[in-house]
C-alpha atoms as one frame of an Amber mdcrd trajectory, in Angstrom:
protein
  16.571  -0.953   1.269  14.123  -2.978  -0.886  10.514  -1.405  -0.886   7.844
  -4.175  -0.796   5.451  -4.412  -3.621   2.044  -2.798  -3.162  -0.767  -5.082
  -1.960  -3.610  -6.085  -4.204  -5.912  -3.709  -2.481  -3.368  -0.782  -2.921
  -2.882  -1.619  -6.618  -6.675  -1.814  -7.206  -7.193   1.501  -5.232  -4.622
   3.163  -7.615  -6.387   1.757 -10.735  -9.896   2.914  -9.386  -8.329   6.350
  -8.670  -6.843   6.466 -12.229 -10.223   5.685 -13.799 -11.955   8.386 -11.582
  -9.292  10.874 -12.669 -10.159  10.134 -16.383 -13.778  11.169 -15.686 -15.501
   7.933 -14.741 -17.783   7.929 -11.703 -17.611   5.370  -8.873 -21.187   4.270
  -9.847 -20.118   3.640 -13.470 -16.950   1.744 -12.458 -19.051  -0.449  -9.929
 -21.689  -1.173 -12.708 -18.964  -2.285 -15.122 -17.275  -4.410 -12.399 -20.518
  -5.714 -11.227 -19.918  -4.945  -7.414 -21.366  -2.335  -5.005 -20.220   1.222
  -5.088 -19.593   0.903  -1.298 -17.000  -1.979  -1.983 -15.316   0.164  -4.364
 -15.285   3.193  -2.126 -13.921   1.125   0.776 -11.011  -0.100  -1.442 -10.443
   3.473  -2.655 -10.087   4.904   0.880  -8.057   1.935   2.048 -10.700   0.439
   4.400 -10.619  -2.955   2.833  -8.869  -5.496   5.060  -9.062  -8.702   3.048
 -10.308  -8.735  -0.482 -11.939 -11.940  -1.623 -10.476 -13.565  -4.989 -13.909
 -13.240  -6.591 -14.244  -9.438  -5.966 -10.639  -8.865  -6.958 -11.338 -10.729
 -10.154 -14.472  -8.698 -10.873 -12.716  -5.507 -10.385  -9.760  -6.326 -12.459
 -11.957  -7.541 -15.329 -14.137  -4.423 -15.141 -11.027  -2.216 -15.089  -9.627
  -4.031 -18.229 -12.967  -3.640 -19.976 -13.186   0.099 -19.341  -9.684   0.598
 -20.643 -10.458  -1.366 -23.808  -8.264  -4.248 -23.139
């Protein structure tokens, strides 16, 4: 049976977890993404119901920047 693709929220939670595992703090990631720590934390723990396009873009851009892309 085909497994559905992860949602945007699940994918971003995995990206945040990866950055944290590599030694970055939640505060550092939030500063780079220009969003609140609480928003990142809610995504990380799966408490984000509907992520706005703007917030998703900020997180993706911040993650890319932190990875040097």
